[in-house]
C-alpha positions as CSV (number, residue, x, y, z in Angstrom):
1,M,0.4,0.2,-0.1
2,P,0.9,3.0,-0.9
3,K,2.1,5.4,2.1
4,G,-0.1,8.4,2.7
5,M,-3.3,6.0,1.1
6,N,-6.6,6.9,2.5
7,L,-8.3,3.8,4.0
8,S,-11.2,5.4,5.0
9,G,-13.1,3.5,2.1
10,L,-12.3,-0.2,3.5
11,S,-14.5,-2.6,5.4
12,Q,-13.1,-3.8,8.6
13,L,-12.5,-6.9,6.9
14,Q,-10.4,-5.6,4.4
15,L,-8.3,-3.5,7.0
16,N,-8.0,-6.9,9.5
17,A,-6.8,-8.3,6.2
18,I,-4.1,-6.1,5.3
19,A,-3.1,-6.1,9.1
20,R,-2.9,-9.9,9.2
21,Q,-1.0,-9.7,6.3
22,L,1.4,-7.0,7.6
23,N,1.7,-9.2,10.9
24,E,2.4,-12.4,9.4
25,R,5.3,-10.4,7.1
26,P,8.8,-11.8,8.0
27,R,11.1,-8.4,8.5
28,K,15.2,-8.0,8.8
29,T,14.8,-5.5,11.3
30,L,13.5,-8.9,13.2
31,G,16.0,-11.7,12.1
32,F,13.6,-12.7,9.4
33,H,11.2,-13.4,12.2
34,T,8.0,-11.6,11.7
35,P,5.9,-9.1,14.4
36,A,3.3,-11.7,15.3
37,E,6.3,-13.7,16.2
38,M,8.0,-10.9,18.8
39,F,4.9,-10.7,20.1
40,S,3.8,-14.2,21.0
41,E,7.6,-13.6,22.8
42,C,7.8,-11.5,24.2
43,V,4.1,-11.9,26.0
44,A,5.4,-15.7,27.0
45,S,7.9,-13.9,29.1
46,T,6.5,-11.8,30.5
47,G,4.0,-14.3,32.2
């Protein structure tokens, strides 16, 4: 998605799908882990 894209025309289902796609995409800055994996690790370590 381009920066500054107007998201007001999208439904909540579409926004949820976009968020899921972004959170399941491996990131170089996270050692090629996904944000979702890193979040789960963080939550597990605080319990």
